[in-house]
Structures are given as structure tokens and as C-alpha cells.
C-alpha positions as a printed NumPy array, in Angstrom:
array([[179.916, 159.199,   4.954],
       [180.823, 156.393,   2.642],
       [177.561, 154.533,   2.479],
       [179.112, 151.488,   0.781],
       [180.812, 150.67 ,   4.065],
       [177.641, 150.938,   6.164],
       [176.706, 147.451,   7.326],
       [174.228, 148.362,  10.042],
       [172.476, 151.449,  11.175],
       [170.594, 152.204,  14.403],
       [168.61 , 155.409,  14.554],
       [165.963, 154.123,  16.957],
       [164.325, 156.23 ,  19.659],
       [164.982, 159.67 ,  18.137],
       [162.584, 162.276,  16.792],
       [162.918, 161.481,  13.134],
       [159.817, 162.252,  11.071],
       [158.83 , 162.257,   7.476],
       [159.386, 159.46 ,   4.96 ],
       [162.174, 156.838,   5.06 ],
       [164.612, 158.164,   2.407],
       [165.547, 156.058,  -0.684],
       [169.28 , 156.515,  -0.076],
       [169.15 , 154.419,   3.077],
       [168.608, 151.173,   1.17 ],
       [172.184, 150.023,   0.464],
       [173.081, 146.516,  -0.83 ],
       [175.676, 146.072,   1.935],
       [173.267, 146.979,   4.691],
       [172.658, 144.024,   6.978],
       [170.604, 145.601,   9.825],
       [168.431, 148.686,  10.034],
       [166.676, 149.884,  13.211],
       [164.431, 152.973,  12.81 ],
       [162.009, 151.987,  15.56 ],
       [160.487, 154.429,  18.036],
       [160.405, 157.524,  15.796],
       [157.716, 159.458,  13.995],
       [158.268, 158.158,  10.438],
       [155.179, 158.314,   8.233],
       [155.992, 156.397,   5.036],
       [158.455, 155.513,   2.309],
       [160.147, 157.428,  -0.485],
       [159.516, 155.483,  -3.602],
       [160.476, 153.669,  -5.729],
       [162.33 , 151.109,  -3.588],
       [164.963, 148.799,  -5.114],
       [163.384, 145.713,  -6.583],
       [166.208, 143.613,  -7.87 ],
       [166.12 , 141.234,  -4.792],
       [169.895, 141.462,  -4.373],
       [169.81 , 143.093,  -0.932],
       [171.382, 141.424,   2.042],
       [169.403, 143.011,   4.838],
       [168.773, 140.554,   7.626],
       [167.118, 142.737,  10.221],
       [164.601, 145.446,   9.598],
       [162.887, 146.999,  12.596],
       [160.364, 149.827,  11.944],
       [158.064, 149.284,  14.958],
       [156.493, 152.165,  16.886],
       [156.317, 154.821,  14.131],
       [153.438, 156.463,  12.318],
       [153.841, 154.701,   9.001],
       [150.596, 154.526,   7.062],
       [149.293, 153.448,   3.728],
       [147.435, 155.617,   1.227],
       [149.731, 158.584,   1.447],
       [150.361, 160.779,  -1.599],
       [153.877, 159.261,  -1.827],
       [152.446, 155.719,  -1.847],
       [148.839, 155.684,  -2.893],
       [147.186, 152.314,  -2.679],
       [144.845, 153.01 ,  -5.57 ],
       [144.366, 155.714,  -8.191],
       [142.657, 158.838,  -6.807],
       [139.807, 158.398,  -9.188],
       [138.823, 155.207,  -7.328],
       [136.452, 155.329,  -4.45 ],
       [137.402, 152.178,  -2.619],
       [138.717, 151.967,   0.898],
       [142.394, 151.139,   1.335],
       [141.396, 148.085,   3.306],
       [140.279, 146.472,   0.036],
       [143.821, 146.45 ,  -1.336],
       [147.11 , 144.888,  -0.359],
       [149.023, 147.18 ,   1.975],
       [151.324, 149.158,  -0.365],
       [153.935, 149.623,   2.367],
       [154.218, 145.897,   2.932],
       [153.989, 145.198,  -0.783],
       [156.941, 147.505,  -1.477],
       [159.122, 146.348,   1.467],
       [158.946, 142.687,   0.516],
       [161.401, 143.339,  -2.297],
       [164.06 , 143.98 ,   0.355],
       [163.353, 140.955,   2.528],
       [164.628, 138.037,   0.505],
       [167.378, 137.342,   3.089],
       [165.805, 138.883,   6.15 ],
       [165.527, 136.972,   9.405],
       [163.501, 139.573,  11.375],
       [160.953, 142.035,  10.133],
       [158.896, 144.164,  12.512],
       [156.577, 146.998,  11.54 ],
       [154.27 , 146.684,  14.525],
       [152.498, 149.666,  16.14 ],
       [152.053, 151.737,  13.024],
       [148.979, 152.626,  10.95 ],
       [149.071, 150.097,   8.142],
       [145.823, 149.22 ,   6.401],
       [144.922, 146.868,   3.594],
       [145.644, 143.175,   3.281],
       [148.778, 141.246,   4.068],
       [150.538, 140.483,   0.791],
       [151.235, 136.829,  -0.149],
       [154.554, 137.972,  -1.381],
       [155.757, 138.055,   2.232],
       [155.91 , 134.258,   2.034],
       [158.679, 134.651,  -0.518],
       [160.951, 135.817,   2.265],
       [161.806, 132.203,   3.077],
       [164.51 , 133.062,   5.625],
       [162.169, 135.016,   7.869],
       [162.196, 133.683,  11.432],
       [160.362, 136.552,  13.055],
       [157.455, 138.433,  11.53 ],
       [155.691, 141.067,  13.623],
       [152.841, 143.018,  12.024],
       [150.918, 143.504,  15.238],
       [149.032, 146.659,  16.358],
       [148.057, 147.986,  12.968],
       [144.796, 148.081,  11.025],
       [145.499, 145.258,   8.57 ],
       [142.35 , 143.518,   7.22 ],
       [141.449, 140.546,   5.049],
       [142.343, 136.964,   5.786],
       [145.631, 135.493,   7.037],
       [147.637, 134.206,   3.998],
       [147.672, 130.403,   4.245],
       [151.328, 130.333,   3.189],
       [152.356, 131.976,   6.495],
       [151.15 , 128.904,   8.348],
       [153.31 , 126.693,   6.189],
       [156.403, 128.911,   6.345],
       [159.567, 128.553,   8.45 ],
       [158.627, 131.246,  10.894],
       [159.519, 130.898,  14.577],
       [157.367, 133.984,  15.585],
       [154.205, 135.11 ,  13.859],
       [152.612, 138.066,  15.606],
       [149.497, 139.495,  14.004],
       [147.676, 140.661,  17.154],
       [145.42 , 143.673,  17.355],
       [144.476, 144.122,  13.675],
       [141.179, 143.666,  11.758],
       [141.836, 140.227,  10.266],
       [138.859, 137.972,   9.674],
       [138.137, 134.5  ,   8.365],
       [139.538, 131.234,   9.715],
       [142.983, 130.508,  11.179],
       [144.834, 128.787,   8.305],
       [144.649, 125.042,   8.614],
       [148.034, 124.49 ,   6.861],
       [150.596, 124.182,   9.709],
       [152.982, 121.684,   8.248],
       [154.862, 118.714,   9.732],
       [158.023, 120.033,  11.323],
       [156.422, 123.457,  11.936],
       [159.016, 125.579,  13.693],
       [156.616, 128.107,  15.319],
       [157.416, 128.947,  18.9  ],
       [155.064, 131.973,  19.223],
       [151.689, 132.425,  17.507],
       [149.72 , 135.547,  18.463],
       [146.444, 136.187,  16.59 ],
       [144.585, 137.844,  19.462],
       [142.316, 140.889,  19.092],
       [141.136, 140.279,  15.555],
       [137.842, 139.059,  14.078],
       [138.868, 135.47 ,  13.302],
       [136.119, 132.847,  13.092],
       [135.804, 129.093,  12.918],
       [137.658, 126.445,  14.845],
       [141.231, 126.035,  16.027],
       [143.013, 124.006,  13.26 ],
       [144.281, 120.632,  14.431],
       [147.319, 121.054,  12.238],
       [148.709, 123.186,  15.119],
       [149.671, 119.799,  16.582],
       [152.518, 119.82 ,  14.107],
       [154.12 , 122.755,  15.882],
       [155.936, 120.739,  18.555],
       [158.03 , 123.667,  19.626],
       [155.123, 126.02 ,  20.267],
       [155.551, 127.94 ,  23.55 ],
       [152.987, 130.767,  23.308],
       [149.512, 130.509,  21.706],
       [147.315, 133.565,  22.086],
       [144.105, 133.537,  20.044],
       [142.008, 135.477,  22.553],
       [139.51 , 138.222,  21.755],
       [138.231, 136.826,  18.445],
       [134.983, 135.164,  17.326],
       [136.223, 131.551,  17.303],
       [133.455, 128.999,  17.873],
       [134.797, 125.647,  19.143],
       [135.104, 123.195,  22.015],
       [138.191, 123.114,  24.19 ],
       [141.174, 122.177,  21.917],
       [142.176, 119.234,  24.084],
       [144.575, 117.937,  21.434],
       [146.912, 120.812,  22.312],
       [147.77 , 118.798,  25.482],
       [150.398, 116.932,  23.449],
       [152.513, 120.089,  22.947],
       [154.965, 119.534,  25.709],
       [156.655, 122.971,  25.222],
       [153.428, 125.003,  25.476],
       [153.771, 127.511,  28.324],
       [151.069, 130.089,  27.55 ],
       [147.539, 129.315,  26.363],
       [145.147, 132.224,  25.938],
       [141.743, 131.705,  24.311],
       [139.72 , 134.273,  26.294],
       [136.763, 136.19 ,  24.922],
       [135.626, 133.814,  22.179],
       [132.712, 131.457,  21.698],
       [134.25 , 128.294,  23.089],
       [131.807, 126.041,  24.937],
       [130.966, 122.681,  26.349],
       [132.754, 120.723,  29.08 ],
       [136.566, 120.331,  29.242],
       [137.526, 116.659,  28.891],
       [138.115, 114.945,  32.201],
       [140.202, 112.109,  30.617],
       [143.298, 113.557,  28.973],
       [144.771, 111.565,  26.099],
       [148.381, 112.502,  26.893],
       [150.224, 110.91 ,  29.78 ],
       [151.341, 114.39 ,  30.977],
       [148.959, 116.926,  29.492],
       [150.072, 120.59 ,  29.384],
       [153.148, 119.701,  31.353],
       [154.873, 123.084,  30.864],
       [151.791, 125.356,  31.033],
       [152.054, 128.229,  33.51 ],
       [149.624, 130.751,  32.015],
       [146.087, 129.689,  31.04 ],
       [143.286, 132.109,  30.28 ],
       [139.908, 130.605,  29.283],
       [137.852, 133.536,  30.54 ],
       [134.764, 134.974,  28.941],
       [133.617, 131.866,  27.078],
       [130.811, 129.378,  27.665],
       [132.6  , 126.348,  29.163],
       [130.401, 124.088,  31.282],
       [130.74 , 121.181,  33.67 ],
       [133.242, 120.966,  36.523],
       [136.713, 122.52 ,  36.656],
       [139.24 , 120.329,  34.741],
       [140.72 , 118.378,  37.644],
       [142.649, 115.893,  35.495],
       [144.499, 118.764,  33.838],
       [145.083, 120.562,  37.15 ],
       [146.797, 117.416,  38.492],
       [149.373, 117.616,  35.728],
       [150.233, 121.348,  35.602],
       [153.651, 120.636,  37.098],
       [155.183, 123.931,  35.938],
       [152.808, 125.659,  38.38 ],
       [153.798, 123.355,  41.21 ],
       [157.485, 124.303,  41.308],
       [158.422, 127.572,  42.978],
       [161.491, 129.019,  41.187],
       [163.919, 131.591,  42.386],
       [162.188, 134.888,  41.581],
       [165.482, 136.757,  41.818],
       [166.422, 135.261,  38.426],
       [164.285, 136.873,  35.674],
       [163.723, 134.257,  32.98 ],
       [161.669, 135.355,  29.982],
       [160.091, 133.437,  27.155],
       [162.079, 134.397,  24.133],
       [163.154, 133.181,  20.757],
       [166.847, 133.498,  19.798],
       [168.864, 132.158,  16.965],
       [172.188, 132.998,  15.347],
       [171.097, 136.403,  14.155],
       [168.01 , 137.698,  16.014],
       [166.449, 137.924,  19.408],
       [162.745, 138.373,  20.153],
       [161.322, 139.01 ,  23.624],
       [157.847, 137.701,  24.032],
       [155.265, 139.842,  25.763],
       [151.808, 139.225,  27.154],
       [149.008, 141.761,  27.027],
       [146.97 , 141.601,  30.279],
       [143.813, 143.546,  30.907],
       [142.769, 145.539,  33.901],
       [139.254, 146.945,  34.249],
       [140.486, 150.08 ,  32.559],
       [143.822, 149.533,  31.049],
       [145.681, 147.131,  28.786],
       [149.147, 146.418,  30.126],
       [152.026, 144.759,  28.206],
       [154.779, 142.89 ,  30.038],
       [157.466, 140.402,  29.145],
       [156.325, 136.844,  29.852],
       [158.252, 135.631,  32.897],
       [158.51 , 131.811,  33.238],
       [157.893, 132.422,  36.9  ],
       [154.618, 134.225,  36.258],
       [151.931, 131.546,  36.82 ],
       [148.289, 132.516,  36.383],
       [144.954, 130.742,  35.965],
       [141.953, 132.599,  34.671],
       [138.799, 130.531,  34.233],
       [136.388, 133.369,  35.029],
       [133.061, 134.226,  33.396],
       [132.137, 130.793,  32.17 ],
       [129.461, 128.331,  33.324],
       [131.595, 126.022,  35.481],
       [129.748, 124.243,  38.322],
       [130.573, 122.027,  41.206],
       [133.182, 122.418,  43.921],
       [136.672, 123.985,  43.635],
       [139.215, 121.146,  43.376],
       [141.417, 120.83 ,  46.464],
       [144.288, 120.005,  44.071],
       [144.531, 123.719,  43.093],
       [146.381, 124.139,  46.352],
       [149.286, 122.161,  44.984],
       [150.053, 124.795,  42.363],
       [152.37 , 126.626,  44.74 ],
       [153.829, 128.881,  42.088],
       [150.455, 130.501,  41.299],
       [150.499, 134.284,  41.422],
       [146.979, 134.926,  40.078],
       [143.905, 132.766,  40.463],
       [140.528, 133.938,  39.081],
       [137.498, 131.694,  39.249],
       [134.914, 134.53 ,  39.386],
       [131.634, 134.642,  37.449],
       [130.826, 130.932,  37.488],
       [128.402, 128.799,  39.461],
       [130.861, 127.099,  41.773],
       [129.53 , 125.668,  45.092],
       [130.98 , 124.228,  48.286],
       [133.646, 125.772,  50.495],
       [136.905, 127.624,  49.705],
       [139.555, 124.807,  49.883],
       [141.786, 124.866,  52.968],
       [144.641, 123.955,  50.592],
       [144.651, 127.538,  49.291],
       [146.758, 128.316,  52.341],
       [149.584, 126.535,  50.529],
       [149.681, 129.077,  47.682],
       [152.526, 131.011,  49.252],
       [153.183, 133.157,  46.08 ],
       [149.598, 134.103,  45.462],
       [149.067, 137.82 ,  44.958],
       [145.52 , 137.969,  43.529],
       [142.537, 135.729,  44.379],
       [139.129, 136.334,  42.856],
       [136.315, 133.955,  43.742],
       [133.513, 136.52 ,  43.467],
       [130.063, 135.919,  41.87 ],
       [129.753, 132.227,  42.582],
       [127.658, 130.235,  45.098],
       [130.347, 129.401,  47.604],
       [129.405, 128.741,  51.212],
       [131.066, 128.155,  54.589],
       [133.668, 130.284,  56.147],
       [136.754, 132.09 ,  54.774],
       [139.575, 129.742,  55.856],
       [142.016, 131.184,  58.422],
       [144.783, 129.523,  56.418],
       [144.567, 132.434,  53.88 ],
       [146.12 , 134.736,  56.427],
       [149.464, 132.962,  55.812],
       [149.502, 134.292,  52.207],
       [151.743, 137.282,  52.879],
       [151.962, 138.343,  49.202],
       [148.207, 138.453,  48.758],
       [147.382, 142.029,  47.742],
       [143.995, 141.552,  45.993],
       [141.162, 139.482,  47.364],
       [137.556, 139.388,  46.084],
       [135.048, 136.906,  47.524],
       [131.981, 139.104,  47.062],
       [128.535, 137.861,  46.056],
       [128.696, 134.391,  47.411],
       [126.981, 132.704,  50.432],
       [129.927, 132.907,  52.872],
       [129.291, 133.042,  56.636],
       [131.116, 133.724,  59.851],
       [133.869, 136.026,  60.842],
       [136.385, 137.516,  58.474],
       [139.953, 136.4  ,  59.35 ],
       [141.992, 139.186,  60.956],
       [145.628, 140.103,  60.715],
       [148.342, 140.048,  58.032],
       [147.126, 141.004,  54.565],
       [143.458, 140.802,  55.591],
       [143.881, 144.109,  57.409],
       [144.322, 145.844,  54.074],
       [141.176, 144.624,  52.199],
       [138.124, 146.898,  51.936],
       [134.439, 146.233,  52.232],
       [134.24 , 145.666,  48.47 ],
       [136.162, 142.39 ,  48.921],
       [133.22 , 140.912,  50.957],
       [129.977, 142.588,  49.896],
       [127.079, 140.494,  48.88 ],
       [127.63 , 137.933,  51.677],
       [124.793, 138.525,  54.116],
       [126.163, 136.293,  56.864],
       [129.743, 137.606,  56.959],
       [130.788, 139.673,  59.907],
       [133.773, 141.429,  61.403],
       [136.159, 144.128,  60.103],
       [136.202, 145.802,  57.674],
       [132.406, 145.291,  57.589],
       [130.212, 147.344,  59.897],
       [128.354, 144.089,  60.889],
       [130.046, 142.955,  64.11 ],
       [130.166, 139.349,  65.094],
       [128.34 , 138.259,  68.223],
       [130.135, 137.941,  71.597],
       [130.442, 134.228,  71.213],
       [131.862, 134.793,  67.765],
       [134.291, 137.531,  68.695],
       [137.131, 135.113,  68.596],
       [137.428, 133.715,  65.175],
       [136.203, 130.028,  65.088],
       [138.629, 127.392,  63.851],
       [138.267, 126.5  ,  60.229],
       [135.848, 123.686,  59.533],
       [137.368, 120.223,  59.508],
       [134.377, 118.705,  57.762],
       [135.421, 119.985,  54.394],
       [136.164, 117.088,  52.139],
       [139.472, 116.832,  50.297],
       [137.983, 116.975,  46.845],
       [140.665, 116.883,  44.179],
       [140.889, 119.505,  41.748],
       [137.639, 134.829,  35.754],
       [135.606, 139.051,  35.735],
       [139.035, 140.108,  34.546],
       [142.241, 139.602,  36.499],
       [142.994, 142.302,  39.007],
       [146.235, 143.051,  37.341],
       [146.867, 146.373,  39.029],
       [148.13 , 144.613,  42.112],
       [149.897, 141.806,  40.314],
       [151.751, 143.989,  37.758],
       [152.895, 146.263,  40.509],
       [155.1  , 143.436,  41.755],
       [156.626, 142.974,  38.329],
       [157.146, 146.681,  37.426],
       [160.849, 146.381,  38.11 ],
       [160.995, 143.143,  36.164],
       [159.179, 144.801,  33.274],
       [161.627, 147.687,  33.117],
       [164.642, 145.391,  33.418],
       [163.11 , 142.995,  30.912],
       [162.516, 145.63 ,  28.257],
       [165.977, 147.098,  28.621],
       [167.556, 143.644,  28.653],
       [165.447, 142.636,  25.715],
       [166.566, 145.565,  23.623],
       [170.203, 144.967,  24.546],
       [169.995, 141.244,  23.798],
       [168.111, 142.018,  20.556],
       [171.193, 143.732,  19.2  ],
       [173.76 , 141.67 ,  21.034],
       [172.542, 138.439,  19.459],
       [172.619, 139.749,  15.961],
       [175.979, 138.553,  14.673],
       [176.237, 141.525,  12.323],
       [175.589, 144.194,  14.878],
       [179.237, 144.167,  15.948],
       [179.346, 146.839,  13.223],
       [176.586, 149.008,  14.701],
       [176.92 , 152.557,  13.577],
       [175.06 , 155.032,  15.766],
       [174.698, 158.429,  14.179],
       [174.766, 160.723,  17.179],
       [177.037, 163.643,  16.345],
       [179.96 , 163.524,  13.919],
       [182.267, 160.486,  13.672],
       [185.397, 160.261,  11.572],
       [185.103, 157.983,   8.571],
       [188.649, 156.85 ,   9.054],
       [187.967, 155.585,  12.57 ],
       [184.897, 153.584,  11.471],
       [186.737, 152.1  ,   8.571],
       [189.633, 150.998,  10.84 ],
       [187.225, 149.425,  13.324],
       [185.489, 147.439,  10.605],
       [188.801, 146.31 ,   9.187],
       [189.989, 145.038,  12.591],
       [186.804, 143.172,  13.251],
       [186.919, 141.398,   9.971],
       [190.309, 140.065,  10.913]])
């Protein structure tokens, strides 16, 4: 093989192990995909003359680790942990990234700190270091870079979120979840007008609700679950149309107080419009040379599940906070909702009749509150409802029968002493054998335990598979250099490859 004529190389999803060989780094190489293998490290030394043209480097889902004999992160006479040093793998690879647009080394075993030298790769649009064991603080220069995607989720990073997001910030996706970050959410994020996905959940952030994010008109996903946020959520938004594009919001497992944020709910227009579910639209970032499919990690009681973020996937999780008062009737206007979780609060009053309008709802969890009254018969019209939990409230009367309600078990209703009817063993009296009409005295007041994702994700399994396959295809299709993709699978004649390359350059 004439390596000088190799412009791109795809060896992904094979069974390649060992170290990435030195010979693979050629100056003409524009794209290299070695993802989904069993590679463990690098053969050193790497070229360091910064004259390489590589624009896409994808090493995700391997077994690459620091502190190997081939790339020790400190002399063997030292007794420090690798986490106290800059990751040698990242430190070495930065010499190849001066022109790179996409660099992914997620789902490996990197340790140590993120090198500031990564910020010298000024052309980087997508940086994915997620699902490693990187430690230390986030380099402030990454916040002031030209990145469109910064994904550092599921590492061991600590300290504050950098406060240096600049005017004209081009970030569309910022994922810092599952780390040990502390402090407040920096207000400089307001400069990222194109931000679509913000996931800072599962950290140790201590702040009030970042209401100033309401001005980000492109924001579609906001996840701040499992932190130390507290206090009431402002009832008087400053923006005319706050969170206009939001369709996923997860504030669960914090310490928010007061009533549910009615004035925000009234403006969540993206959740009011039911789109054609036959068209799978994903949140993604694409430019002239790279494609990145955004994913969302959702948690079941046992499993973590990753799925592409569909623009038609609308979910509200406000569970496990200290919200009080009645459930806003206005929630019934969010007709695109698929998941609604208000469990583990101190909500009172009745279940709104307007919930019967949530025709796409698949999971409803109102458990562990102080709700009273009857279960509205209107809920029987929710033909997609596959998970219902109203346990441990003060509900009374007969359980609605028919439709999806015939599939729910005792666990959906336990802890309500005055409920009766199937599936409970407690039968309703003769006068109550026919289900009484829903109460008309309920006022039209205007208006999350973990989501029961088993039932919800089941509906999207096909979309997940299609999305991942389509994402991989688009990933390569949108790279303008991957018209030259060379797949090494058996022998290919050099002459044929050379001719193909010559014709394309015409």
C-alpha cells in the first residue's frame, strides 16, 4: 500500500487490539476512525512538527489508557497517582490536532488532567472526552474556544464550571454531567446564544434556579438533576417567551421549594405542538466537515440508557424536590409530553382533569405527594399510557376501568387507603360499583423518584437503532473528505484506488 496516497482510513468496529502504530500518522491523512476496537495505547514517539492535516480523529470505545509502559505518565521511581499529571495520551495527541475539526476519545480509560494544549487546536468544533476517568479542573480556555460541542460527561472533574464563555460563544452542546463540579452556574453562559443542550446533572453544584437561561431561545434540553439547587423558581420571567424551545427539562433530586413554575409552563410552546412522530428528527450539530449526533443518558431504577435526543421527545421531571401547592391545570396544554414525573414532592389538591388532553403521554408518576380526590376518568383516553404511579397519596373512590388501566398493577395505587376497585382487592360498595363521574368542582388552576424509562424507551427502541445507524452514516457522509474512504477489509488493488482518487479530484 502506498501510504502517501491514503487520505482517510476507517478501521472501526473490528477486533484490533494493542497500540496504535506509529506508521499510521501520515501527513496526507485527513480522517482516521479507529473506534469500537480494543486498542490500548499509542506507539511513541508521535510526530510533533504540527504539519499534519488530520481533520477527523475518532478513537471512541476502545481500551486506551494512560500510565502504560509505552507511555508512562511519570518516572517509575515516583509514587504519585496518574491522576496528578496531565493525561499523556491527550498530551501526545494534541500535536496532531492543529487542523482537526472533530476529536473523540470517549469511552476509554484515560486518567490525569486535561491538557491546556488542547486549546491550541483552534479549529476544533467537536471535542468529546466523555466516559473516562479524567480528573482536575476544566481548563478555562475550553470555555472561550470556538467549540460547538464540548462533552466531558462521566469523568472525575472537580472545581467550578469555567466562567469564561465569551461573547459570540458558538457552543450548541455542553455536557458536564456526572462529575464532581462545584459552585454556581456561570452567567457567562448567556453568551452562548446557540446553545441547544445543557446537561450539568449529577454534580455538586450549589445554586438557585438559573432563570437567566430563559433568554436562550435555542435551548431544547436542560438537565440539572441531582445537585444542590434550591429555593423557589421565579414566577415572573424576565424574557417575553422564556424557554420557548425547551422540550426536555429535568430538575429532579434537588431542593427547589414553592409552587410549580406556572409562568414557565405557560410558555413551553415546544411541548404544546404534536409533531409527526414518523419523522425522526434528532438534535445534532453539523458543519462542512463533521457530524455529531447528540445523545441523552436517562436513568431507570437499575440501568443507565443512552438514546439519541429526538426533538419529538418531550419530558418534564420535577421529582424529589420540595414543591408544594396544586398541580397547574396548564400542564394539560403540553400535548406533546411523553413523560411527566412530579413524584416525591408535597403537592396537594386533585389530579387535573386537563391531563386527559395529554394524548402522547406514556409515563405519569404522581406518587409520594398529598394529592386528594378521585383519579379522573379522563385518563382512560390516554391510549399510549404504559406506566402509571399514583401511590402514596390521599386519593379516594373507584379506580377507572378499561383501556390502559386494565394493565396497571396494585403497585400503581398502593398507599391510598380509600381507593377501591380492580386491580385492588378492596371492592367498591354497591352504590359505587359504577364509576362516579369525575368531580366538576375542581378549579381550573393554571399551571420526579426517577423516570420510569423502561416503558418510555421501549417505544423508542426502533428510533434508537435507526438513529444510531443513521448517525454513523451521516457522520461520514457529511465529512467532505470521506469521499476517499478507504476500508481495509481484504485485499484491494492499489491501482484501482489510485484511479478512483484521481477521478474524484477532477
